[in-house]
N, C-alpha and C positions, 0 to 999 in steps of 0.2 A: 787121671790127672789130661788137661786137657789137652792136643793136639796140636802138635807143633804148628805155626803158622809160617805158611808161605807166602814171602812177598809178591806181589802182582805181576812185577815183570820175569820173575820167574815161574810163577803160576801159567804162564801161556808158554814156556820153555818145557819145561822139565812135565812128567808122566804124573799127573796126581789123580790117584782112584775116586777121593771123592767128586771132583766135577764130571771125571768121567762117568761117572754112576748119574750125578746129576745131567747129563746130556741126554739120556735114554728115557727121562720120565716127559711127560706132558707138563705144560705149567699148571698150574691151579686149577682151582673148583671153588666156587662161589655161590650158595644162596642169596634168597631174596633180602634175607635179614643181615646181611654183609659176614656172615660167619665164613671163614675158609680154611681150603690149603693148601700148601704150598706147591705140592707136587701132588700128579696121580699116574699109574701105572695101567694100563688095560693087558690082559691076556686072560684067555681063558673063559671068559663068557663074564669077569665080574672088575672090577677096579680096588686097587688097593692107593691107597693115600698116605701121601707121605706128611707132618708137620716138622718144620724144623725150628726148633725152641735153643737160643742159645745160651742164654742167659734164664731161663725158667720161665715161667706164666704159663696160664692153662691156656690147653687145647681145644678151643670151643668149635672149632670146625670139625673136630674126629665126633665131636657127637651129634654135631647137625649132619653129618657127610650118612652115617652108620645107616639111620633110619630110611633114605631115601635109596641107597644099596646094602640093603641087607646082606647079602651074600659078600660083599667086601670085608678088607680091612682096614686099617690106618694105625699106622707105625709113626713114632713121635722120635723125632732124630734130633738126641742132643749129645753134648761132647762125650760122655762117657758111651755112646754107641755107637758113633759116626765113621767110627773104621768098620764096624760090623756093618753096617749100610751101605759101604763103599765095595764090602769084599773081601778086607785085607784080615785077614786071618794074625792073631796075634797083637793087635791097635798098629801105630806108628810105622808105617814102611820104613 
């Protein structure tokens, strides 16, 4: 089941674990071929990439990112795993 949407006006006033998680990440990565990741997190001498795919599609940026940073990982965030990404156990809070 997709996560419940929060109206924009409430998103600024209510604790939103997805937004809180996104605020901890650096914005994007892009190579010369215009392949990109939405967010990157640095820690422990490695980079971890995150690609948000809300309505499917190919995560081409993930395939382009890993050869440049072989010790890193890429996670595709979709409606089915967004709460895990936000650190919320058991789904929608």
